[in-house]
C-alpha positions as CSV (number, residue, x, y, z in Angstrom):
1,M,68.0,113.1,56.8
2,D,68.9,112.5,60.4
3,E,66.8,113.4,63.4
4,A,66.3,117.2,63.9
5,I,69.1,119.0,65.6
6,L,67.1,122.2,65.8
7,K,63.5,122.1,67.0
8,I,61.2,125.1,67.3
9,R,57.9,124.8,69.1
10,Q,55.1,127.4,69.4
11,L,57.6,130.3,69.2
12,R,56.1,133.8,69.3
13,K,57.5,137.3,69.4
14,H,55.9,140.7,69.7
15,Y,57.0,144.3,70.3
16,G,54.3,145.9,72.4
17,E,51.0,145.3,70.6
18,N,52.8,144.5,67.3
19,L,52.8,140.8,66.8
20,I,55.9,139.7,64.8
21,F,55.3,136.0,64.6
22,H,53.3,133.3,66.4
23,D,53.0,129.5,66.8
24,I,56.1,128.8,64.8
25,D,56.9,125.1,64.6
26,L,59.9,124.0,62.6
27,D,62.4,121.1,62.6
28,V,65.8,121.3,61.0
29,A,67.6,118.0,60.4
30,E,71.4,117.4,60.4
31,G,72.8,118.4,57.1
32,E,69.6,120.0,55.9
33,T,69.3,123.3,54.1
34,I,66.0,125.1,54.7
35,V,65.1,128.3,52.9
36,I,62.6,130.7,54.4
37,I,60.8,133.0,51.9
38,G,57.9,135.4,52.2
39,P,57.0,139.1,51.9
40,S,59.1,141.7,53.8
41,G,58.0,142.4,57.4
42,T,56.6,139.0,58.1
43,G,59.1,138.1,60.9
44,K,61.7,136.0,59.0
45,S,64.8,137.9,60.1
46,T,63.4,138.2,63.7
47,L,62.9,134.5,63.8
48,L,66.6,133.9,63.0
49,R,67.7,136.4,65.6
50,C,65.5,134.6,68.2
51,I,67.1,131.3,67.2
52,N,70.6,132.8,67.8
53,L,69.3,134.4,71.1
54,L,70.2,137.9,69.8
55,T,66.5,138.7,70.3
56,H,64.5,137.0,73.0
57,A,61.2,135.3,72.1
58,D,58.2,135.9,74.2
59,G,57.0,132.3,74.3
60,G,57.7,128.9,73.0
61,E,60.8,126.7,73.0
62,I,64.0,126.3,70.9
63,W,65.9,123.1,71.2
64,L,69.4,122.4,69.9
65,D,70.9,119.0,70.1
66,G,68.3,117.9,72.6
67,Q,68.8,120.9,74.9
68,R,66.4,123.8,75.3
69,I,68.5,126.8,74.5
70,N,66.0,129.6,75.4
71,A,65.4,128.3,78.9
72,P,66.0,130.6,81.9
73,G,69.6,130.5,83.1
74,V,71.1,129.2,79.8
75,D,74.6,130.5,79.0
76,E,73.7,132.5,75.8
77,D,77.3,133.1,74.8
78,L,78.0,129.4,74.8
79,V,74.9,128.8,72.7
80,R,75.9,131.4,70.2
81,Q,79.2,129.6,69.6
82,Q,77.1,126.7,68.2
83,I,74.9,128.8,65.9
84,G,76.8,130.8,63.2
85,M,75.1,133.9,62.0
86,V,75.6,135.8,58.7
87,F,74.0,139.2,58.5
88,Q,72.8,141.4,55.6
89,N,75.3,144.1,56.2
90,F,78.5,142.1,56.9
91,L,79.2,143.8,60.3
92,L,83.0,143.6,60.0
93,F,85.4,145.7,62.0
94,N,86.8,148.2,59.5
95,H,90.0,148.7,61.5
96,L,90.8,144.9,61.4
97,T,92.0,142.9,58.4
98,A,90.0,140.0,57.1
99,L,92.3,137.6,59.0
100,E,91.9,139.6,62.2
101,N,88.1,139.8,61.8
102,V,88.0,136.0,61.5
103,K,90.5,135.4,64.4
104,L,88.7,137.7,66.8
105,G,86.1,135.2,68.1
106,L,88.7,132.5,68.3
107,T,91.0,134.4,70.6
108,K,88.4,136.4,72.6
109,V,85.7,133.8,72.9
110,K,87.4,130.4,72.5
111,K,90.6,131.6,74.1
112,M,92.8,130.1,71.4
113,K,96.4,130.9,71.3
114,D,97.3,133.4,68.5
115,A,99.2,130.9,66.3
116,Q,96.4,128.3,66.5
117,A,93.8,131.0,65.8
118,T,95.7,132.3,62.8
119,Q,96.0,128.9,61.3
120,K,92.2,128.2,61.8
121,A,91.3,131.7,60.4
122,L,93.5,131.2,57.3
123,S,91.9,127.8,56.8
124,E,88.4,129.3,56.8
125,L,89.4,132.1,54.5
126,Q,90.8,129.5,52.1
127,R,87.4,127.7,52.4
128,V,85.6,130.8,51.1
129,G,88.2,131.5,48.5
130,L,89.8,134.5,50.2
131,A,93.2,133.3,51.3
132,D,94.9,135.9,49.1
133,R,92.9,138.7,50.8
134,A,93.7,137.7,54.4
135,H,95.7,141.0,55.0
136,H,93.2,143.3,53.3
137,Y,90.9,145.6,55.3
138,P,87.2,145.6,54.7
139,G,87.5,148.9,52.8
140,Q,89.8,147.2,50.3
141,L,87.3,144.4,49.6
142,S,84.2,144.2,47.5
143,G,80.9,143.7,49.1
144,G,80.9,140.0,48.0
145,Q,84.3,139.5,49.5
146,Q,83.3,141.2,52.8
147,Q,80.3,138.9,53.1
148,R,82.5,135.9,52.5
149,V,84.8,137.1,55.3
150,G,81.6,137.2,57.4
151,I,80.8,133.6,56.5
152,A,84.4,132.6,57.3
153,R,84.1,134.3,60.7
154,A,81.0,132.3,61.5
155,L,82.5,129.0,60.2
156,A,85.6,129.5,62.3
157,M,83.6,128.8,65.5
158,D,82.7,125.4,64.2
159,P,78.9,125.9,64.6
160,R,76.3,123.1,64.6
161,I,74.1,125.2,62.3
162,M,74.5,128.3,60.2
163,L,71.9,131.1,59.9
164,F,71.9,133.4,56.8
165,D,69.8,136.5,57.0
166,E,69.3,137.7,53.4
167,P,73.1,137.5,52.9
168,T,73.0,138.9,49.3
169,S,70.5,141.7,49.8
170,A,73.1,144.4,50.2
171,L,75.2,143.3,47.2
172,D,75.4,144.5,43.7
173,P,73.9,142.0,41.3
174,E,77.2,140.9,39.8
175,L,78.5,140.0,43.3
176,I,75.6,137.9,44.5
177,G,76.9,134.7,42.7
178,E,80.1,134.5,44.6
179,V,78.3,134.4,48.0
180,L,75.7,132.0,46.8
181,G,78.5,129.8,45.4
182,V,80.0,129.6,48.9
183,M,76.6,128.7,50.3
184,R,76.2,125.9,47.7
185,Q,79.6,124.6,48.7
186,L,78.6,124.5,52.3
187,A,75.4,122.6,51.5
188,E,77.4,120.1,49.5
189,E,79.7,119.7,52.5
190,G,76.7,118.8,54.7
191,M,76.5,122.0,56.7
192,T,73.1,122.5,58.4
193,M,71.7,125.8,57.2
194,L,68.7,128.0,57.7
195,C,68.5,130.8,55.1
196,V,66.3,133.8,54.7
197,T,66.6,134.8,51.1
198,H,64.8,136.0,48.0
199,E,67.2,134.1,45.7
200,M,64.7,131.6,44.3
201,G,67.1,130.0,41.9
202,F,69.4,129.2,44.9
203,A,66.3,127.9,46.8
204,R,65.2,125.6,44.1
205,E,68.7,124.2,43.5
206,V,70.1,123.9,47.0
207,A,67.2,123.8,49.5
208,D,65.9,120.5,51.0
209,K,62.8,122.3,52.2
210,I,61.3,125.8,51.5
211,V,59.2,127.5,54.2
212,F,56.8,130.2,53.2
213,M,55.9,132.8,55.9
214,E,53.4,135.5,55.9
215,K,51.9,137.8,58.6
216,G,53.9,136.1,61.3
217,S,53.1,132.5,60.6
218,I,54.2,129.6,58.5
219,V,51.7,129.3,55.7
220,E,53.2,126.3,53.9
221,Q,56.4,124.2,53.7
222,G,57.6,121.5,51.5
223,S,60.2,120.5,49.0
224,P,61.3,123.0,46.3
225,E,59.5,121.0,43.7
226,D,56.2,120.8,45.7
227,L,56.2,124.4,46.8
228,M,57.1,126.0,43.5
229,Y,55.1,123.8,41.2
230,R,52.4,122.3,43.4
231,P,51.7,124.8,46.2
232,E,48.6,124.1,48.2
233,H,47.8,127.5,49.7
234,P,46.4,130.3,47.5
235,R,48.7,132.9,49.1
236,T,51.8,130.7,48.3
237,R,50.7,130.5,44.7
238,E,50.2,134.2,44.5
239,F,53.6,135.0,46.0
240,L,55.5,132.6,43.8
241,W,53.6,133.6,40.7
242,K,54.7,137.2,41.1
243,I,58.3,136.0,41.6
244,T,58.0,133.8,38.5
245,E,56.8,136.7,36.4
246,L,59.8,138.8,37.6
247,Y,62.4,136.1,36.7
248,G,60.6,135.2,33.5
249,Q,60.9,138.8,32.2
250,Q,64.7,138.7,32.3
251,Q,64.9,136.5,29.2
252,E,61.8,135.5,27.4
253,G,61.3,131.7,27.3
254,A,64.4,130.9,29.2
255,P,65.1,130.0,32.9
256,A,66.6,132.7,35.0
257,D,69.1,131.9,37.8
258,G,67.8,128.3,37.8
259,F,64.1,129.3,38.1
260,E,61.8,128.1,35.4
261,A,60.2,131.0,33.3
262,E,56.9,129.1,33.1
263,P,55.6,127.3,36.2
264,A,53.3,124.3,36.0
265,W,50.3,126.3,37.2
266,K,48.8,129.7,37.2
267,P,46.8,131.2,40.1
268,N,43.0,131.5,39.7
269,E,41.7,135.0,39.2
270,D,40.2,135.1,42.7
271,E,43.6,134.3,44.2
272,V,45.5,137.3,43.0
């Protein structure tokens, strides 16, 4: 991997007396896919929002391509053009077609001429397999298709890094695969990605590094193989063991969504 294009140092966030996360240090290299896992309510989504400057951190530094992007006086709109964000709930404009949703940022933010924006938007819809749905409204699309429009919208801005905030959590189970397929494709193309997800099969197959967060801090991070089969922290072992049990119950003795039904370890009784 190349030198980190995104560097986070001692980042912290709180709402009143409620500490969301603290002392977050993380490097994301060019072309790297990092998956963040952990229990709900541990600050994973807020961390992504702070990176994209949709939420302001209360301390620490965020660096993109060697420039501190959360410094006072930074043009936040310009920064957000470099950091694509895909949300849980699509956030499409229902009165606009798929094509118009993707074009919007190109014409309003990048000030592209309509013909150029149309060509770019169609190219990104083709990239996510939706060229034939360009003139459909969100209400005419499945949840998986709507999310893929959201991905195309983010990609159209040519970001340096893509952030995915549990992009499959609002989808029916049969629609999850088409969104994960697009994310796999982006990883293969060398897109730099930071993903919050509970899709452990995807994490094992695609991630270069998995980060486990709990209670507002990074507990452990490492390669998928190390974290899933040789975790060092007791809490990581407990969390992953519970997920392994869940996937293992889907089909006895067989892998589920790429995740082994039987891990190479079991937690000690005093760890669970």
